[in-house]
C-alpha positions, 0 to 999 in steps of 0.5 A: 500500500505505501508503494502504491501511495508513493506511485500516486504521489509521484504521478501527481507531481509529474502531472503538476510539473508538466502542467506548470511547464506548459503554464510558463508560456507568456500570459495573455492580456485580459482582452486576448483571454476573453477573445480566445475564450469566446472562440472556444465557447463558439467552437465547443458548442459545435461551431454555433454562433453568438448573435450581435446581442452577445457581441455588443455586451463585450463593449466599452465607452469612448471619451464621449460616453459613446459605446464602442463595439467589440469589432471596433475595439480590435479593428486595428489588429485586423490586417489587410481585409483581403487576407483570408483564413487558412482553408477559406480559399478551399471552402473548408476550415478545419479546427482540431478540438481537444479535451484533456484532464489537466492538473490533478488528473492522472495523465494530465495531457493525454487527449481525452477528446479529439474532434475535427470540426470543419466549417464550410463558408459557402453554405454555412455547414459545419461537420464534426468528426470524432476520433477515438483516443485508442486509435493506433497511429504513428507519432513522429519521433515516438513510434506507433502509439495510441493517438491520445499520447500525441498531445502529452508527448508534444507537451513534455518534449518541447515539440515546436508548437507544443502538444497541440501542434504534434496532435494536429500533425498526427490527425492530418496524417490520419484524416488526410485533412489540413488542420488549420487551427486547434483549440484545447480545453481541460476538464476544469474549464469544461465544468466551469463553462457549464456551471457558469451557464447554470447547467445544461438540459441533456436527453440521455438516450440509454440508461447505464451505470459505469462502475469504473468511472475515475474519482479524484484519488486515482480510484473509481466511483460508480456513476449512473444515468437514467434514460430521459431528460436530465439537467446536468451541472458541470461535474455531471456533464463531465461524467456523462461525456467521460464515461467509458465503461457503462452498461447497456451499450454505453461502454465504448469510445464510440458511444462516448463520442456520440455523448460528447457531440450531444453535449456540445449541441446542448451547449449551443442551445443554451448559449443561444437560449433567450434566457442566456441572451437576456441575462448574459452574466453566465456567458461572460463568466464562462469566457473569463474562466476559459482564459486559464484552461485553454490553448489555441493558435488562432490570432485575433484577426483570424478570430474576427474573420472566423466570427463573421462566418460563424454568426451566420451558421444555422444550428440545424446544418451541423453534421456529426460523424463518429469512427466506429468498429462493426461490419459497416465501421472503418475500425477493428479492435486489436491488442498490442504485443504487451496486451494493450487494447487498440483500434486499427483501420480496416485494411490497415490503411487510413484510406477509408477514414480519409474518404469519410473525412474528405466527404463528410459534407457530401455524406449528408446528401447521400443520406438524404437521397436514401437510395436503395442499393443492391450489390451482386457479385458476378466474380468467383471471389467469395464474399466480395459483395458482402465486404464491398457492402460493408465498406459502402455502409460505412460511407452512409450508403443504404445497402438493402440487399447483397447476393450473387449474380445469376449470370452465365459469365463473369463481368469484366468491369464493375457496373452501376445500373440506374433503376431510379429513372435519374432520381438519385443523381448524387448517389450515382456519381459518388458510387462511380467515384468510389468504385471506379465503375461505369454508370449504365442507364440500360440493362444488358440483355442477360439481365432481362426477361425478353425485354429491353429497358431504356433509361426513360422506362426503367423507373416505371417498369416492374423490377422483377423483370430482372433475372436476379430480381429482388423483392425490394424496391431497388434504385441502384444495382451494382454488379461487381466485376473482375476489376475489383477482385481478387481483393475486396478492398476498394481502390485507394486512389478512387476512394479518395477522389473528390466528388466534383460533379455537384 
């Protein structure tokens, strides 16, 4: 027992030293802290927006007593108006959001939360991609480790730009996205924000109990949640987003990532609620609290420019995505040589994750079309249709049936047959890019019962004319040819091809 206490004491000292080292960075002014705090509140609410009413609160008076607005106060810090935010020219601004334990927590700088938030200025859409902390990645200069180690390694080794910069580099390698900015917050800051706003109303989807939730003495304490609406204070909300060992399907990083996104959206709703706008003391307190518990690489002029986009964002245009395991997920569970639990990308390639990250805005359009897709295997490679279907499901395609084609000979090339009469154009074009296949609006003779279907007549014709007819209403039929065999993995080059037709 004495040795255990000694280890705990030494662990606390290490965490404290790490945190003190990072805290030796030059202190910002009160204005800078408030500005950064404002940014982080906005980012952490899922890139919501603060109205002019809230912005007007952060104002002062000139010599005549006239109010000077927030933007007016710092306009001298804004450079050439023609300067653009990083990523703006490409119509996508990517911001890495990271949550850490901070002082008083074992592994103070291990990234507990990793989310890539992307803003699309042309449409005011926002997407959030959650990356599990157990994803096994290569960290420059440190080898293959869990991704949550990157921020800690960068902090303790004086990596240029500190731990946030190293984590951003690793996330770039995993997602294929340029990370333009980053923002990091610790548990204490998270709790204070919610307490200053007098709590959040969160709907708990599933009742669960976590018997291994960390306490504040390097031990465990049980926490439980019941299905239904609950008003949570900061500590309760932190328990909800941190829990990793809950019952009833809530004991995974994937479930936790979904809960984290749920809380961010609830925070957005609270910030924009009428009561918060009328009585903004909680918002101002949250901004001040954040000053000691966050880190970002955004300059003030960049923040000002970012706010111009953010205030126009519609909260309903927020897309959420969580990387998961399972037949239609992009990850699988594994262990290291020393028995540590890790997650790897399927095919041991990040190509699938990179496709999701690149096309996260497009995925919502695929989902909205909800095309019923059947996949048939015309090759001699067993399971090729099923494995392809699993990959496509992970990309939000609605695969309703999988089977073998009843053909007299194998197809040389994979072909996509449009049975929708042209009513699912986005799904067709995206499948064409993903599979590298041709689109046909006329079915071949061997797939018909003595009839010729044309593009104009397919939609109105009974699909039971197909020799391999399905009982379902199929919009798109994919027949896999030998160009996808003998491996069930989709082509990396075609997988990453952007969807430029829309």
